[in-house]
C-alpha positions, 0 to 999 in steps of 0.5 A, spaced: 815 306 282 813 312 278 820 314 277 822 307 275 817 306 270 818 313 267 826 312 266 824 305 263 819 309 258 824 314 256 829 308 255 824 305 250 821 312 247 829 315 246 831 307 242 825 308 237 827 315 235 834 315 236 835 313 228 831 319 226 831 324 232 835 330 232 839 331 239 834 337 240 828 332 240 831 327 244 833 333 250 825 334 249 823 327 251 828 327 256 824 333 259 817 330 258 820 324 262 822 328 268 816 332 268 811 326 268 816 322 273 817 327 279 814 328 286 810 335 287 811 333 294 819 333 293 819 338 289 817 343 295 821 339 300 827 341 295 827 348 295 829 347 303 836 347 300 836 353 297 835 361 299 833 363 292 827 360 288 828 354 284 824 350 278 824 343 280 821 337 277 822 333 284 826 327 283 831 323 287 838 324 286 839 316 286 833 315 281 835 321 276 842 318 276 841 310 274 835 313 269 841 317 266 846 312 266 842 307 263 840 312 257 847 314 256 849 307 255 844 307 249 845 313 246 852 312 246 852 305 243 846 308 237 849 315 236 855 316 239 859 321 244 858 327 240 850 326 239 851 325 247 854 331 248 849 335 244 843 332 248 846 335 255 848 341 251 840 342 250 838 339 257 844 344 260 840 350 257 833 348 261 832 353 268 829 347 271 834 343 276 833 335 274 834 337 267 841 341 268 842 335 273 841 329 268 845 333 263 851 332 268 850 325 269 849 323 261 857 326 261 859 323 268 866 319 268 867 320 261 871 327 262 878 322 260 874 322 253 873 329 252 878 335 249 879 342 249 872 343 245 868 340 250 872 344 256 870 350 252 863 348 251 862 346 259 865 353 261 860 356 257 855 352 261 857 356 268 853 362 265 847 358 265 847 356 272 841 357 277 844 354 283 850 351 287 847 344 285 848 344 277 854 349 279 857 343 283 855 338 279 858 341 272 864 343 275 866 338 280 864 332 276 865 335 269 870 340 269 874 339 275 877 332 273 879 335 265 883 341 269 886 335 273 888 331 267 890 337 263 894 342 268 895 348 263 887 349 264 889 352 271 889 359 267 882 359 266 881 359 274 885 365 275 881 369 269 874 366 272 877 369 279 876 375 276 869 375 274 864 379 277 859 373 275 859 369 283 859 362 279 865 363 275 869 365 281 866 359 285 868 355 279 875 358 280 875 355 286 871 348 285 875 347 279 881 345 283 879 340 288 880 334 284 887 336 283 888 338 290 886 331 292 891 329 288 896 333 291 897 338 285 896 345 284 898 348 292 901 354 288 896 355 284 891 354 290 894 359 294 894 364 289 887 363 288 885 363 295 889 370 296 885 373 291 879 371 293 880 371 301 876 377 302 870 375 297 863 378 300 859 373 296 857 366 301 857 362 295 864 364 293 867 363 300 863 356 301 867 354 294 873 356 297 873 353 304 871 347 300 878 347 296 882 348 302 878 343 306 880 338 301 887 340 301 888 340 307 884 333 308 889 330 303 895 333 305 894 331 312 894 324 309 902 325 308 905 330 311 900 336 313 907 341 312 903 346 307 896 347 309 896 348 316 901 353 316 898 357 310 891 356 313 895 360 320 898 365 315 891 367 312 886 366 319 887 374 320 885 375 313 880 370 311 872 371 311 870 366 318 866 362 313 872 360 309 877 359 315 871 355 318 870 351 312 877 349 311 878 347 318 872 342 318 877 335 317 882 338 321 884 335 329 880 339 334 886 342 337 889 344 330 882 347 328 881 351 335 889 354 333 886 357 326 880 359 328 882 362 335 884 369 331 879 369 325 876 375 324 868 374 326 
């Protein structure tokens, strides 16, 4: 109940202040409401999902999304899309998980209205990432749909794959997932995969495995003539975690055949 009350208070505050408030001030209002509406008990439980220590206000994802969607409607109606993006930019500068996720939820499903300027902005957010959760929210919900909408953006993916930043290398993988589900980018996916097969970072391995799993899953819905042969080809070179994750949705017999010779 406390979380819902706080969400409603956030909406009322912003409505009163929107005509004069800057994006930074609105972002500060949102931060205060998130802090007031969180659960210390849930915040402690959230830590279980992360290896490294994170900062959390203790919100449940469904509650946070509902609150952000309500606020998005209000802010966009009264101040416009550009203002909404600026508010989100301030929020994603935070080190607190829910503040970053709120930034993503404020912009979720608006990707069709974004252009190259927003894409460049979202790319810059990758360097602010603290965990796999804010990474996957940013890349899967904002960046990946924009890559699928404009395939020329795949050139960014190969630049990220060469970065010393683990989150940019993981972003290279996750950014192609929306396209893979539409049976796009298979040549790009295999090229990227070949360059990251031996990456020793587990966050990158999980991202690559996720990409290959989605590619295999959606390939199987049609003819499965591309991904399985590719997985067979790379099974002796790929990290075990990559191969195991990539095979998760395949039939048991196919999965065993691929993993039998995968390195341990």
